C-alpha positions as MATLAB code, in Angstrom:
seq = 'MTKVGVIKVKVTDLADVIEALGLEAADELIVAMSQRLSQVVRGGGQTYRIAPDELALIVLDIETSDLHTISQRLLEIGEESLPIRQVPVRVQLSIGSAIADGRKTVTELLREARLAMMASVHQRKGYMHFSPTFDQRSLEAFKLIGQVRAALAEREFELHYQPKIRLADGQVCGCEGLIRWRGSQGRLIPPGQFMPKVESTSLIGPITHFVAQAAGAFSLHPGSESAISINLSVHNLYDEKLFELLQELIEHTGVSSERLEVELTESAFIGDLGAARDAVQRLRDLGLSVSIDDFGTGFSSFEYLQHLPITGLKIDRTFVSHLGEDAQARKLMACMIDIGHALDLVVTAEGVETQLQAETLHQLGCDQAQGFYYSPALPAEDYHAWCQRHAAAFRLDH';
ca = [
     123.768   88.575  142.343;
     119.919   88.325  141.573;
     119.136   90.629  138.616;
     115.594   92.501  138.681;
     113.954   93.393  135.367;
     111.191   95.885  134.926;
     109.306   95.270  131.662;
     106.843   98.644  130.829;
     103.882   97.980  128.566;
     101.773  100.609  126.891;
      98.544   99.840  125.108;
      98.855  102.824  122.648;
      95.217  102.502  121.169;
      93.500  102.326  124.891;
      91.390  105.772  123.725;
      90.013  103.811  120.624;
      88.496  101.357  123.320;
      87.231  103.965  125.524;
      85.411  105.891  122.729;
      84.009  102.248  121.348;
      82.741  100.753  124.617;
      83.522  102.831  127.581;
      85.831  103.740  130.425;
      84.550  100.755  132.340;
      85.481   98.429  129.705;
      88.783  100.254  129.380;
      89.663   99.323  132.324;
      88.522   95.575  132.382;
      90.370   95.375  129.478;
      93.381   96.629  131.566;
      92.974   94.186  134.158;
      92.235   91.129  131.877;
      95.897   92.128  130.269;
      97.483   92.787  133.579;
      96.604   88.959  134.256;
      97.615   87.690  130.835;
     101.016   89.579  131.289;
     101.826   87.816  134.453;
     101.308   84.382  133.419;
     103.901   84.612  130.479;
     106.325   84.813  133.542;
     107.421   81.191  134.214;
     106.406   81.163  138.349;
     104.431   84.544  137.961;
     105.391   88.166  138.001;
     104.014   91.171  139.916;
     102.362   93.367  137.357;
     101.440   97.010  138.410;
      99.298   99.718  136.529;
     101.034  103.025  136.650;
      99.085  105.023  134.354;
      95.550  104.832  132.515;
      97.440  103.037  129.676;
     100.478  101.694  131.222;
     101.501   98.417  133.157;
     104.877   97.576  134.862;
     105.554   93.637  135.065;
     108.789   93.119  137.816;
     110.605   90.224  137.502;
     113.120   88.901  139.697;
     116.138   86.095  139.001;
     116.388   87.315  135.308;
     118.778   88.018  132.562;
     118.342   90.550  129.375;
     117.745   87.922  126.995;
     115.294   86.462  129.125;
     113.636   89.642  128.965;
     113.731   89.908  125.056;
     111.983   86.448  125.372;
     109.327   87.567  127.465;
     108.527   90.880  125.615;
     108.466   89.523  122.378;
     105.948   86.640  124.184;
     103.762   89.958  125.272;
     103.945   91.330  121.672;
     102.170   87.856  120.814;
      99.891   88.234  123.209;
      98.522   91.467  122.133;
      97.865   89.934  119.221;
      95.119   87.728  120.821;
      91.707   88.843  121.136;
      90.003   89.592  124.716;
      86.492   89.059  125.477;
      85.105   92.550  126.918;
      81.810   92.815  127.230;
      81.196   90.265  124.882;
      83.264   91.931  122.179;
      86.391   90.444  121.424;
      89.186   93.492  121.581;
      92.683   93.287  120.203;
      95.228   95.817  121.309;
      98.508   97.164  119.983;
     101.486   96.959  122.294;
     104.549   98.872  122.655;
     106.943   97.738  125.283;
     110.385   98.703  126.960;
     112.564   97.155  129.376;
     115.327   97.651  131.909;
     117.399   95.565  134.164;
     119.642   95.870  137.281;
     122.049   94.267  138.986;
     121.610   95.848  142.596;
     123.271   99.278  141.959;
     119.973  100.958  140.619;
     116.822  102.373  142.764;
     113.769  100.845  142.197;
     112.919  104.728  140.233;
     115.843  104.673  138.118;
     114.714  101.509  136.665;
     111.218  102.365  135.857;
     112.516  105.650  134.395;
     114.759  103.733  132.470;
     112.034  100.783  131.383;
     109.894  103.638  130.712;
     112.474  105.409  128.119;
     112.674  101.835  126.725;
     109.041  101.953  126.189;
     108.534  105.577  124.826;
     111.210  104.684  122.097;
     109.411  101.940  120.827;
     106.719  104.142  120.371;
     108.333  106.842  118.631;
     110.549  104.229  116.568;
     107.256  102.012  115.907;
     109.338   98.836  116.820;
     107.086   97.316  119.433;
     109.787   96.421  121.912;
     113.180   98.177  123.072;
     115.552   97.314  125.667;
     117.065  100.288  127.701;
     120.156  101.765  126.527;
     122.353  104.466  128.094;
     121.740  106.633  124.665;
     118.255  106.730  125.614;
     119.222  109.125  128.373;
     121.284  111.508  126.512;
     119.005  111.511  123.669;
     115.913  112.479  126.637;
     118.200  115.103  128.137;
     119.189  116.966  124.561;
     115.261  116.994  124.208;
     114.503  118.217  127.461;
     117.249  121.117  126.900;
     116.115  121.511  123.383;
     112.472  122.224  124.109;
     113.727  124.646  127.038;
     115.711  126.354  124.192;
     112.560  126.478  121.699;
     110.254  128.118  124.422;
     113.193  130.697  125.135;
     113.281  131.297  121.550;
     110.071  132.046  120.880;
     110.001  134.442  123.529;
     113.012  136.297  122.362;
     111.750  136.260  118.734;
     114.257  134.024  117.041;
     112.076  132.560  114.872;
     111.514  133.593  111.177;
     109.732  132.566  108.291;
     111.559  131.689  104.830;
     109.913  130.971  101.479;
     110.832  128.555   98.554;
     108.979  129.415   95.321;
     106.654  127.096   93.524;
     106.485  126.852   89.808;
     103.697  126.482   87.312;
     105.293  123.918   84.887;
     102.733  125.144   82.165;
     104.716  128.168   81.663;
     107.608  128.595   84.001;
     106.366  131.464   86.405;
     106.021  131.619   89.825;
     102.834  130.698   91.307;
     103.167  130.782   94.821;
     105.481  129.813   97.644;
     105.505  127.656  100.614;
     106.417  129.147  104.297;
     109.160  127.299  105.862;
     110.056  128.173  109.590;
     113.209  128.719  110.523;
     115.468  129.402  114.040;
     117.755  132.040  114.072;
     120.101  131.052  116.944;
     121.554  133.314  119.411;
     124.587  133.308  117.640;
     122.801  134.030  114.251;
     123.267  130.730  112.922;
     120.167  129.216  110.958;
     118.926  126.142  112.779;
     116.792  123.945  110.251;
     113.541  122.486  111.129;
     114.405  119.238  110.919;
     116.530  119.576  113.956;
     114.122  121.105  116.344;
     110.383  120.607  114.909;
     110.173  116.490  115.355;
     110.599  116.845  119.063;
     108.420  120.324  119.134;
     105.355  118.547  117.514;
     104.921  116.011  120.240;
     104.580  118.967  122.955;
     102.348  121.883  123.626;
     104.809  124.162  121.641;
     103.534  123.166  118.561;
     100.835  125.300  118.953;
     102.426  128.585  119.462;
     105.243  127.898  116.786;
     101.978  127.144  114.394;
     100.927  130.326  115.390;
     103.897  132.193  114.705;
     103.969  130.579  111.134;
     100.080  131.408  110.517;
     100.861  135.108  111.484;
     104.215  135.553  109.610;
     102.639  134.114  106.614;
      99.407  136.201  106.743;
     101.603  139.450  107.154;
     103.902  138.064  104.444;
     100.735  137.832  102.017;
      99.691  141.598  102.466;
     103.125  142.594  101.471;
     103.659  144.190   97.884;
     104.780  141.761   95.042;
     103.376  138.818   97.291;
     100.095  138.380   95.022;
     100.605  134.578   94.900;
      99.735  132.112   97.321;
     101.735  130.807  100.101;
     101.394  127.905  101.917;
     102.078  126.369  105.727;
     102.174  123.079  107.260;
      99.572  121.844  110.017;
     100.306  118.931  112.126;
      97.694  116.399  113.605;
      97.672  118.599  116.704;
      96.843  121.643  114.999;
      94.275  120.743  112.732;
      91.853  120.233  115.981;
      93.297  123.318  117.513;
      90.334  125.612  117.814;
      92.761  128.766  118.750;
      94.653  128.190  115.422;
      91.479  128.073  113.717;
      90.219  131.488  115.195;
      93.380  132.859  114.196;
      93.111  132.138  110.440;
      89.401  133.095  110.706;
      90.807  136.632  112.230;
      93.154  136.825  109.834;
      91.067  136.686  106.868;
      87.979  138.404  108.336;
      89.579  141.309  110.102;
      93.197  141.819  109.025;
      92.863  141.976  105.064;
      94.425  138.794  104.175;
      92.865  137.119  101.301;
      91.689  133.661  101.926;
      93.106  132.768   98.175;
      96.377  133.536   99.306;
      96.608  130.979  102.081;
      96.892  127.366  101.470;
      97.341  124.531  104.321;
      99.513  121.318  103.865;
      98.545  118.430  105.730;
     100.306  115.107  105.777;
      98.248  112.031  105.985;
      99.398  111.128  109.572;
      96.615  114.021  110.637;
      93.796  111.551  109.439;
      94.809  108.758  111.076;
      92.308  107.579  113.658;
      89.081  109.431  112.990;
      88.583  109.885  109.220;
      85.226  111.615  109.805;
      87.040  114.179  112.335;
      89.409  114.757  109.926;
      86.818  115.502  107.226;
      84.980  117.985  109.470;
      88.115  119.792  110.365;
      89.391  120.139  106.736;
      85.687  121.400  105.861;
      86.024  124.054  108.345;
      89.739  125.511  106.998;
      87.575  125.194  103.176;
      84.714  127.482  104.466;
      86.834  129.824  105.279;
      87.935  129.677  101.667;
      91.564  128.279  102.167;
      92.943  125.426   99.936;
      94.157  122.246  101.551;
      96.473  119.668  100.090;
      97.644  116.326  101.140;
     101.592  116.641  102.137;
     104.303  113.874  101.048;
     101.592  111.985   99.175;
     102.442  108.397   98.402;
     104.379  107.738  101.373;
     101.349  106.729  103.717;
      99.120  103.822  103.448;
      95.796  104.834  103.040;
      95.948  107.647  100.261;
      93.502  106.653   98.409;
      90.725  106.411  101.304;
      91.543  109.901  102.175;
      91.656  111.196   98.395;
      87.927  109.611   98.584;
      86.808  111.349  101.668;
      88.498  114.733  102.116;
      87.494  118.180  100.692;
      90.775  118.733   99.514;
      92.252  120.987   96.871;
      95.331  119.426   95.849;
      98.321  116.929   96.218;
     102.016  117.371   97.032;
     103.993  114.311   95.783;
     106.929  113.567   98.197;
     110.515  114.316   96.862;
     111.144  110.162   97.041;
     109.325  110.023   93.917;
     110.826  112.841   92.178;
     114.619  111.934   92.625;
     114.553  108.771   90.291;
     112.478  110.528   87.335;
     115.716  111.267   85.049;
     116.922  107.699   85.190;
     114.105  105.400   86.199;
     111.338  104.325   83.778;
     109.073  102.785   86.438;
     109.884  106.129   88.519;
     107.833  107.912   85.397;
     105.336  105.635   85.174;
     104.586  105.556   88.689;
     104.885  109.347   88.618;
     102.192  109.645   85.833;
      99.886  107.802   87.664;
      99.877  109.797   90.627;
      99.568  113.316   88.423;
      96.553  111.083   86.848;
      95.020  110.335   89.925;
      95.059  114.219   91.175;
      93.686  115.242   87.906;
      91.043  112.872   87.908;
      89.587  114.620   91.064;
      90.373  118.068   89.851;
      92.951  118.614   92.210;
      96.167  120.785   91.614;
      99.594  118.485   91.693;
     102.586  119.691   92.765;
     105.992  117.736   93.069;
     108.332  118.518   95.924;
     112.380  117.986   95.803;
     112.962  119.162   92.046;
     116.891  119.250   91.931;
     117.710  118.977   88.438;
     116.648  120.378   84.705;
     116.073  116.612   83.619;
     113.376  115.965   86.548;
     111.659  119.611   85.672;
     111.136  118.946   82.345;
     110.045  115.326   82.814;
     107.669  116.492   85.298;
     106.148  118.944   82.601;
     106.067  116.206   80.137;
     104.045  114.387   82.532;
     101.570  117.030   82.919;
     102.493  117.925   86.848;
     101.020  121.439   87.562;
     103.346  123.081   90.194;
     107.392  122.229   91.278;
     109.520  123.417   93.756;
     112.985  122.304   95.082;
     116.367  123.247   94.882;
     116.385  123.595   91.095;
     114.777  126.571   91.511;
     115.457  127.999   94.808;
     115.861  126.980   98.427;
     113.779  128.403  100.976;
     114.719  132.349  101.256;
     114.119  135.151  103.629;
     111.363  137.454  102.533;
     113.368  140.215  101.296;
     115.667  137.816   99.208;
     112.578  135.945   98.165;
     111.044  139.047   96.499;
     114.669  139.667   94.793;
     114.744  136.165   93.315;
     110.975  136.633   92.111;
     112.044  139.677   90.341;
     115.239  137.978   88.375;
     113.314  135.158   87.564;
     110.464  137.236   86.197;
     113.084  139.295   84.161;
     114.921  136.327   83.194;
     111.224  134.777   82.260;
     110.548  138.176   79.995;
     113.958  137.914   78.026;
     113.379  134.084   77.268;
     109.823  134.925   75.860;
];
C-alpha cells in the first residue's frame, strides 16, 4: 500500500527577518524556501504554506527512513544562505514528520506532523518524527492548562518562602517567593509539574500577577523586613500590565521597593538585548533590585553582565553540588564570585545542601546562599517561625 508522508517545517526566526527586512521580504523568503524544499524530494514534492512561518511538504510512496533522510537534508538547506533583497539570509528550521498507510485522514496526518514539529521546537532537536506519546503529552498538557485556569479562579495557588542566608554572619537577609499549587485534595503540586507548560501560554500573566501581589502583601507583614525575590519569565519582562502592577504596589500600597527583587533567567535576554536592557532599566527605575538567575548555564552571560543594569547574580545549583569534593568546581565558583564582585553585584548561590558547601562558599567570599541545608520553601507562618528559631539559635551561638 502506498504510504503518504508529511513533513512540517517551521522557520523559527522569521520574526527576525521581518524586523530586519520587512514583511514582504519575509514572504519572499518563505516562497524561496518552499521551492528549495520541493527540490529535495526525488521527482518533486508538493509544498503548502499553512501558517506565516510554517510549510508542509507532502510526499507520496515514502517510508519512515526516507522521511528521516529528507528532513536531515532540509535542515542542511536551512544552513544555506538565500539571497533576499540582495541580502544573504540564513534561517533556523524546526522539522516534524508523520506517515500514514491509508488509515489516517489528511487532517490527522497534518496534526501528527505538527505535534512532531512542535516537539522539535521545544526540545531543540531540529527534527523529530511523530510518536504516539506526543498525543498523550499534548492531551495531558491541554488538561493541565485547563486545571491551572480553574485553580486560579478557585485561589488554589499560594506562595512559599525559602530563606536566603548572609554568609558573612549567618543571618537571614531575605527570601525567595516560590509558587505552589495546593490541589483540590490538599496535596501540594510543585512548580516543576506545571510551570514549564504554563510559561508558553497566556496564563503566565495571571500566574505572575498573583506571585507579585502575594509577595507585596508578604513584604508588609511584621517580620518580613528583608527583601523577597520573585521570578519573571521572558513573557513577563515585556508585560506592561505586570509593570503597572509593580508600580501600583510600590506607589500606592506601601510596599517598599527595597523589599522586592526580580530574578530573570538569561532566556529573557535572548533575541533583543537592547529591548531587554530598557525593560530591566524600567524595573530599576522603580527601585527594584534585578538579578540574573541560573547564572552560568547560558551562552552569553558576559555580554549580559556588560550591558544590563542588574544588581545581582544567582549562581546555578549545578556549580554548587560538587564544591565539597571537586577542586575544579571550587576554582570555577571562585571565578564567578570574583566576576560578580568586580561588577559590584551581590552574588547568591542556590541549591546549598551540605555544611561543607556552605563553608566553602563562605571561604570563597560568596555573599548569600539558599538551599535545603538551611530550609526548603515554607508557607508564610512556617517561614516566620523558622526565622525566629534561626535568630534565637544565632544569638545563643554568639
